N, CA, C and O atoms as a GROMACS GRO file, in nm:
protein
  376
    1MET      N    1   0.097  -0.124  -0.006
    1MET     CA    2   0.004   0.009  -0.006
    1MET      C    3   0.103   0.128  -0.003
    1MET      O    4   0.198   0.145   0.074
    2THR      N    5   0.061   0.204  -0.099
    2THR     CA    6   0.143   0.350  -0.091
    2THR      C    7   0.057   0.454  -0.011
    2THR      O    8  -0.062   0.477  -0.032
    3LEU      N    9   0.131   0.510   0.079
    3LEU     CA   10   0.087   0.596   0.153
    3LEU      C   11   0.110   0.754   0.113
    3LEU      O   12   0.209   0.769   0.041
    4PRO      N   13   0.057   0.843   0.136
    4PRO     CA   14   0.070   0.990   0.086
    4PRO      C   15   0.222   1.033   0.164
    4PRO      O   16   0.258   0.978   0.268
    5ALA      N   17   0.292   1.126   0.105
    5ALA     CA   18   0.418   1.192   0.173
    5ALA      C   19   0.380   1.214   0.324
    5ALA      O   20   0.262   1.239   0.349
    6PRO      N   21   0.453   1.208   0.405
    6PRO     CA   22   0.446   1.242   0.555
    6PRO      C   23   0.411   1.390   0.583
    6PRO      O   24   0.478   1.483   0.536
    7THR      N   25   0.310   1.406   0.658
    7THR     CA   26   0.255   1.531   0.698
    7THR      C   27   0.255   1.536   0.846
    7THR      O   28   0.256   1.426   0.902
    8ALA      N   29   0.253   1.653   0.927
    8ALA     CA   30   0.236   1.650   1.062
    8ALA      C   31   0.105   1.583   1.094
    8ALA      O   32   0.097   1.496   1.181
    9PRO      N   33   0.005   1.623   1.025
    9PRO     CA   34  -0.149   1.553   1.048
    9PRO      C   35  -0.141   1.408   1.048
    9PRO      O   36  -0.189   1.342   1.140
   10LEU      N   37  -0.080   1.354   0.943
   10LEU     CA   38  -0.072   1.225   0.918
   10LEU      C   39  -0.013   1.155   1.026
   10LEU      O   40  -0.063   1.052   1.071
   11LEU      N   41   0.094   1.208   1.070
   11LEU     CA   42   0.197   1.128   1.185
   11LEU      C   43   0.114   1.152   1.318
   11LEU      O   44   0.105   1.061   1.400
   12GLN      N   45   0.056   1.266   1.338
   12GLN     CA   46  -0.014   1.294   1.447
   12GLN      C   47  -0.150   1.213   1.474
   12GLN      O   48  -0.201   1.212   1.586
   13GLN      N   49  -0.206   1.142   1.362
   13GLN     CA   50  -0.312   1.096   1.370
   13GLN      C   51  -0.268   0.941   1.397
   13GLN      O   52  -0.334   0.879   1.480
   14ARG      N   53  -0.173   0.884   1.338
   14ARG     CA   54  -0.102   0.762   1.353
   14ARG      C   55  -0.056   0.737   1.506
   14ARG      O   56  -0.072   0.632   1.568
   15LEU      N   57  -0.004   0.840   1.549
   15LEU     CA   58   0.048   0.845   1.701
   15LEU      C   59  -0.079   0.816   1.802
   15LEU      O   60  -0.090   0.727   1.886
   16GLN      N   61  -0.164   0.914   1.770
   16GLN     CA   62  -0.285   0.914   1.841
   16GLN      C   63  -0.341   0.780   1.857
   16GLN      O   64  -0.371   0.734   1.967
   17GLN      N   65  -0.358   0.705   1.725
   17GLN     CA   66  -0.404   0.560   1.728
   17GLN      C   67  -0.328   0.471   1.806
   17GLN      O   68  -0.376   0.395   1.891
   18VAL      N   69  -0.220   0.481   1.778
   18VAL     CA   70  -0.108   0.369   1.855
   18VAL      C   71  -0.098   0.391   1.991
   18VAL      O   72  -0.105   0.293   2.066
   19PHE      N   73  -0.080   0.531   2.048
   19PHE     CA   74  -0.036   0.550   2.197
   19PHE      C   75  -0.157   0.595   2.259
   19PHE      O   76  -0.157   0.587   2.382
   20ASN      N   77  -0.269   0.643   2.201
   20ASN     CA   78  -0.363   0.721   2.286
   20ASN      C   79  -0.311   0.812   2.392
   20ASN      O   80  -0.355   0.811   2.506
   21PRO      N   81  -0.199   0.905   2.344
   21PRO     CA   82  -0.133   1.001   2.449
   21PRO      C   83  -0.211   1.083   2.501
   21PRO      O   84  -0.310   1.124   2.442
   22GLN      N   85  -0.169   1.126   2.645
   22GLN     CA   86  -0.214   1.237   2.718
   22GLN      C   87  -0.192   1.370   2.655
   22GLN      O   88  -0.271   1.463   2.669
   23ALA      N   89  -0.067   1.377   2.577
   23ALA     CA   90   0.008   1.514   2.512
   23ALA      C   91   0.055   1.469   2.380
   23ALA      O   92   0.121   1.364   2.385
   24LEU      N   93   0.040   1.514   2.280
   24LEU     CA   94   0.104   1.503   2.150
   24LEU      C   95   0.132   1.636   2.068
   24LEU      O   96   0.046   1.720   2.045
   25GLU      N   97   0.235   1.643   2.037
   25GLU     CA   98   0.256   1.740   1.934
   25GLU      C   99   0.356   1.698   1.822
   25GLU      O  100   0.456   1.634   1.854
   26VAL      N  101   0.334   1.729   1.700
   26VAL     CA  102   0.414   1.690   1.584
   26VAL      C  103   0.462   1.802   1.510
   26VAL      O  104   0.371   1.877   1.476
   27ILE      N  105   0.572   1.836   1.475
   27ILE     CA  106   0.627   1.978   1.403
   27ILE      C  107   0.711   1.941   1.307
   27ILE      O  108   0.816   1.882   1.332
   28ASP      N  109   0.671   1.975   1.185
   28ASP     CA  110   0.751   1.955   1.066
   28ASP      C  111   0.828   2.067   1.076
   28ASP      O  112   0.788   2.183   1.083
   29GLU      N  113   0.969   2.015   1.077
   29GLU     CA  114   1.092   2.110   1.082
   29GLU      C  115   1.163   2.094   0.961
   29GLU      O  116   1.280   2.135   0.957
   30SER      N  117   1.110   2.042   0.863
   30SER     CA  118   1.184   2.004   0.737
   30SER      C  119   1.227   2.134   0.683
   30SER      O  120   1.331   2.123   0.619
   31GLY      N  121   1.179   2.255   0.689
   31GLY     CA  122   1.209   2.383   0.640
   31GLY      C  123   1.368   2.431   0.695
   31GLY      O  124   1.442   2.506   0.631
   32GLN      N  125   1.395   2.378   0.811
   32GLN     CA  126   1.529   2.414   0.889
   32GLN      C  127   1.621   2.330   0.828
   32GLN      O  128   1.739   2.360   0.844
   33HIS      N  129   1.592   2.223   0.754
   33HIS     CA  130   1.692   2.123   0.709
   33HIS      C  131   1.724   2.136   0.564
   33HIS      O  132   1.777   2.043   0.501
   34HIS      N  133   1.690   2.260   0.507
   34HIS     CA  134   1.700   2.253   0.375
   34HIS      C  135   1.852   2.265   0.328
   34HIS      O  136   1.931   2.352   0.364
   35GLY      N  137   1.880   2.153   0.232
   35GLY     CA  138   2.032   2.118   0.200
   35GLY      C  139   2.092   2.015   0.263
   35GLY      O  140   2.193   1.959   0.222
   36HIS      N  141   2.020   1.982   0.386
   36HIS     CA  142   2.085   1.872   0.470
   36HIS      C  143   2.046   1.744   0.394
   36HIS      O  144   1.962   1.739   0.304
   37ALA      N  145   2.126   1.629   0.447
   37ALA     CA  146   2.078   1.495   0.420
   37ALA      C  147   1.924   1.454   0.424
   37ALA      O  148   1.865   1.477   0.530
   38GLY      N  149   1.866   1.407   0.337
   38GLY     CA  150   1.729   1.364   0.334
   38GLY      C  151   1.630   1.457   0.320
   38GLY      O  152   1.511   1.432   0.333
   39ALA      N  153   1.681   1.575   0.291
   39ALA     CA  154   1.583   1.687   0.267
   39ALA      C  155   1.531   1.674   0.126
   39ALA      O  156   1.605   1.621   0.043
   40ASN      N  157   1.412   1.716   0.092
   40ASN     CA  158   1.353   1.680  -0.056
   40ASN      C  159   1.340   1.806  -0.144
   40ASN      O  160   1.286   1.804  -0.255
   41GLY      N  161   1.396   1.921  -0.084
   41GLY     CA  162   1.369   2.039  -0.157
   41GLY      C  163   1.247   2.114  -0.149
   41GLY      O  164   1.236   2.227  -0.196
   42SER      N  165   1.154   2.054  -0.089
   42SER     CA  166   1.017   2.108  -0.074
   42SER      C  167   1.004   2.192   0.044
   42SER      O  168   0.928   2.288   0.048
   43GLY      N  169   1.079   2.153   0.139
   43GLY     CA  170   1.077   2.226   0.288
   43GLY      C  171   0.969   2.143   0.391
   43GLY      O  172   0.944   2.174   0.508
   44PHE      N  173   0.918   2.041   0.324
   44PHE     CA  174   0.822   1.969   0.399
   44PHE      C  175   0.828   1.820   0.384
   44PHE      O  176   0.863   1.767   0.278
   45GLY      N  177   0.787   1.739   0.514
   45GLY     CA  178   0.799   1.612   0.489
   45GLY      C  179   0.896   1.500   0.534
   45GLY      O  180   0.874   1.379   0.540
   46THR      N  181   1.003   1.566   0.562
   46THR     CA  182   1.128   1.515   0.582
   46THR      C  183   1.171   1.484   0.725
   46THR      O  184   1.205   1.372   0.763
   47HIS      N  185   1.166   1.592   0.801
   47HIS     CA  186   1.219   1.606   0.936
   47HIS      C  187   1.118   1.661   1.007
   47HIS      O  188   1.052   1.759   0.973
   48PHE      N  189   1.102   1.580   1.133
   48PHE     CA  190   0.993   1.598   1.224
   48PHE      C  191   1.024   1.606   1.373
   48PHE      O  192   1.124   1.545   1.412
   49ARG      N  193   0.954   1.671   1.457
   49ARG     CA  194   0.984   1.652   1.598
   49ARG      C  195   0.852   1.610   1.668
   49ARG      O  196   0.744   1.666   1.652
   50VAL      N  197   0.875   1.511   1.741
   50VAL     CA  198   0.758   1.463   1.817
   50VAL      C  199   0.767   1.452   1.965
   50VAL      O  200   0.854   1.391   2.026
   51ARG      N  201   0.668   1.519   2.015
   51ARG     CA  202   0.671   1.525   2.167
   51ARG      C  203   0.545   1.474   2.223
   51ARG      O  204   0.434   1.527   2.209
   52MET      N  205   0.573   1.363   2.291
   52MET     CA  206   0.444   1.289   2.329
   52MET      C  207   0.455   1.242   2.475
   52MET      O  208   0.566   1.214   2.521
   53THR      N  209   0.342   1.231   2.550
   53THR     CA  210   0.339   1.182   2.689
   53THR      C  211   0.219   1.056   2.677
   53THR      O  212   0.105   1.075   2.638
   54SER      N  213   0.268   0.935   2.717
   54SER     CA  214   0.185   0.819   2.704
   54SER      C  215   0.221   0.732   2.801
   54SER      O  216   0.339   0.714   2.832
   55HIS      N  217   0.098   0.657   2.870
   55HIS     CA  218   0.124   0.570   2.976
   55HIS      C  219   0.191   0.438   2.878
   55HIS      O  220   0.263   0.363   2.944
   56LEU      N  221   0.180   0.414   2.782
   56LEU     CA  222   0.272   0.321   2.706
   56LEU      C  223   0.421   0.325   2.721
   56LEU      O  224   0.497   0.238   2.679
   57PHE      N  225   0.457   0.446   2.790
   57PHE     CA  226   0.620   0.450   2.792
   57PHE      C  227   0.657   0.430   2.935
   57PHE      O  228   0.775   0.430   2.968
   58THR      N  229   0.551   0.413   3.030
   58THR     CA  230   0.598   0.368   3.186
   58THR      C  231   0.665   0.236   3.175
   58THR      O  232   0.632   0.133   3.116
   59GLY      N  233   0.767   0.265   3.247
   59GLY     CA  234   0.878   0.148   3.288
   59GLY      C  235   0.988   0.130   3.156
   59GLY      O  236   1.087   0.058   3.158
   60LYS      N  237   0.951   0.199   3.061
   60LYS     CA  238   1.053   0.179   2.944
   60LYS      C  239   1.172   0.274   2.932
   60LYS      O  240   1.150   0.394   2.942
   61SER      N  241   1.285   0.235   2.912
   61SER     CA  242   1.415   0.309   2.890
   61SER      C  243   1.363   0.428   2.761
   61SER      O  244   1.265   0.412   2.689
   62PRO      N  245   1.454   0.538   2.758
   62PRO     CA  246   1.442   0.615   2.647
   62PRO      C  247   1.457   0.550   2.517
   62PRO      O  248   1.377   0.571   2.426
   63VAL      N  249   1.554   0.475   2.504
   63VAL     CA  250   1.567   0.396   2.375
   63VAL      C  251   1.456   0.298   2.343
   63VAL      O  252   1.445   0.260   2.226
   64ALA      N  253   1.381   0.258   2.427
   64ALA     CA  254   1.270   0.160   2.410
   64ALA      C  255   1.152   0.245   2.371
   64ALA      O  256   1.074   0.205   2.284
   65ARG      N  257   1.137   0.355   2.428
   65ARG     CA  258   1.031   0.473   2.396
   65ARG      C  259   1.070   0.497   2.239
   65ARG      O  260   0.984   0.487   2.151
   66HIS      N  261   1.176   0.524   2.218
   66HIS     CA  262   1.211   0.565   2.077
   66HIS      C  263   1.168   0.476   1.964
   66HIS      O  264   1.108   0.514   1.864
   67ARG      N  265   1.211   0.342   1.994
   67ARG     CA  266   1.184   0.235   1.923
   67ARG      C  267   1.027   0.220   1.886
   67ARG      O  268   0.988   0.205   1.770
   68LEU      N  269   0.944   0.225   1.995
   68LEU     CA  270   0.822   0.223   1.986
   68LEU      C  271   0.760   0.331   1.873
   68LEU      O  272   0.680   0.299   1.785
   69VAL      N  273   0.805   0.441   1.892
   69VAL     CA  274   0.751   0.557   1.794
   69VAL      C  275   0.816   0.516   1.649
   69VAL      O  276   0.750   0.508   1.546
   70TYR      N  277   0.943   0.494   1.658
   70TYR     CA  278   0.986   0.442   1.501
   70TYR      C  279   0.902   0.340   1.448
   70TYR      O  280   0.860   0.335   1.333
   71ASP      N  281   0.880   0.258   1.544
   71ASP     CA  282   0.786   0.112   1.474
   71ASP      C  283   0.661   0.171   1.427
   71ASP      O  284   0.614   0.134   1.319
   72ALA      N  285   0.596   0.269   1.507
   72ALA     CA  286   0.456   0.314   1.468
   72ALA      C  287   0.481   0.401   1.330
   72ALA      O  288   0.390   0.406   1.248
   73LEU      N  289   0.584   0.456   1.309
   73LEU     CA  290   0.590   0.554   1.205
   73LEU      C  291   0.685   0.473   1.064
   73LEU      O  292   0.728   0.536   0.968
   74GLN      N  293   0.697   0.358   1.078
   74GLN     CA  294   0.778   0.292   1.000
   74GLN      C  295   0.745   0.315   0.873
   74GLN      O  296   0.838   0.342   0.796
   75ASP      N  297   0.615   0.310   0.824
   75ASP     CA  298   0.556   0.290   0.670
   75ASP      C  299   0.592   0.453   0.643
   75ASP      O  300   0.627   0.478   0.528
   76PHE      N  301   0.588   0.543   0.717
   76PHE     CA  302   0.627   0.678   0.675
   76PHE      C  303   0.767   0.702   0.658
   76PHE      O  304   0.804   0.782   0.572
   77MET      N  305   0.856   0.638   0.734
   77MET     CA  306   0.999   0.630   0.689
   77MET      C  307   1.024   0.566   0.551
   77MET      O  308   1.128   0.591   0.490
   78ASP      N  309   0.932   0.485   0.504
   78ASP     CA  310   0.962   0.422   0.349
   78ASP      C  311   0.888   0.510   0.274
   78ASP      O  312   0.890   0.479   0.155
   79GLN      N  313   0.816   0.620   0.302
   79GLN     CA  314   0.762   0.727   0.198
   79GLN      C  315   0.837   0.842   0.208
   79GLN      O  316   0.785   0.938   0.152
   80GLY      N  317   0.965   0.868   0.274
   80GLY     CA  318   1.036   0.996   0.272
   80GLY      C  319   1.070   1.049   0.411
   80GLY      O  320   1.159   1.133   0.425
   81LEU      N  321   1.010   1.008   0.499
   81LEU     CA  322   1.044   1.075   0.646
   81LEU      C  323   1.183   1.028   0.665
   81LEU      O  324   1.222   0.911   0.654
   82HIS      N  325   1.269   1.154   0.701
   82HIS     CA  326   1.417   1.104   0.705
   82HIS      C  327   1.464   1.089   0.846
   82HIS      O  328   1.534   0.999   0.893
   83ALA      N  329   1.403   1.214   0.917
   83ALA     CA  330   1.447   1.217   1.072
   83ALA      C  331   1.354   1.264   1.151
   83ALA      O  332   1.273   1.352   1.120
   84LEU      N  333   1.366   1.189   1.287
   84LEU     CA  334   1.259   1.236   1.388
   84LEU      C  335   1.342   1.254   1.503
   84LEU      O  336   1.430   1.178   1.545
   85ALA      N  337   1.296   1.384   1.556
   85ALA     CA  338   1.354   1.426   1.712
   85ALA      C  339   1.232   1.373   1.787
   85ALA      O  340   1.116   1.393   1.752
   86ILE      N  341   1.276   1.295   1.906
   86ILE     CA  342   1.147   1.210   1.982
   86ILE      C  343   1.160   1.268   2.129
   86ILE      O  344   1.261   1.239   2.193
   87GLU      N  345   1.071   1.340   2.179
   87GLU     CA  346   1.066   1.362   2.318
   87GLU      C  347   0.951   1.280   2.374
   87GLU      O  348   0.835   1.317   2.360
   88ALA      N  349   0.983   1.169   2.438
   88ALA     CA  350   0.878   1.070   2.485
   88ALA      C  351   0.879   1.058   2.640
   88ALA      O  352   0.973   1.020   2.710
   89LYS      N  353   0.767   1.094   2.677
   89LYS     CA  354   0.769   1.108   2.855
   89LYS      C  355   0.635   1.014   2.875
   89LYS      O  356   0.549   0.977   2.795
   90THR      N  357   0.656   0.990   3.014
   90THR     CA  358   0.553   0.911   3.096
   90THR      C  359   0.498   1.037   3.176
   90THR      O  360   0.561   1.134   3.217
   91PRO      N  361   0.340   1.004   3.190
   91PRO     CA  362   0.269   1.089   3.262
   91PRO      C  363   0.326   1.131   3.412
   91PRO      O  364   0.386   1.047   3.478
   92ALA      N  365   0.306   1.244   3.453
   92ALA     CA  366   0.342   1.292   3.587
   92ALA      C  367   0.249   1.205   3.694
   92ALA      O  368   0.127   1.193   3.677
   93VAL      N  369   0.310   1.154   3.792
   93VAL     CA  370   0.214   1.090   3.884
   93VAL      C  371   0.213   1.217   3.988
   93VAL      O  372   0.313   1.281   4.020
   94PRO      N  373   0.090   1.240   4.030
   94PRO     CA  374   0.043   1.333   4.134
   94PRO      C  375   0.102   1.299   4.278
   94PRO      O  376   0.071   1.369   4.375
   0.00000   0.00000   0.00000
């Protein structure tokens, strides 16, 4: 199945479905990477920042949290997503 080029709303939708996060922000930072490896020249769809808080990260190391995010977005990686900056947190316990 061929997916459309990655966009912040598409990534956000996928992450919402997979993680049901308490907080989620997806930012397309591709324009800041013009001329860098993986940039496609359009300024969109290659470099993203994900900030997410989810109970699914509880008890997992930062590396394991990142792997979960990469696994959830792998098909977008296959469609041109080149880089992810990931901030994966667990909910604060009162």
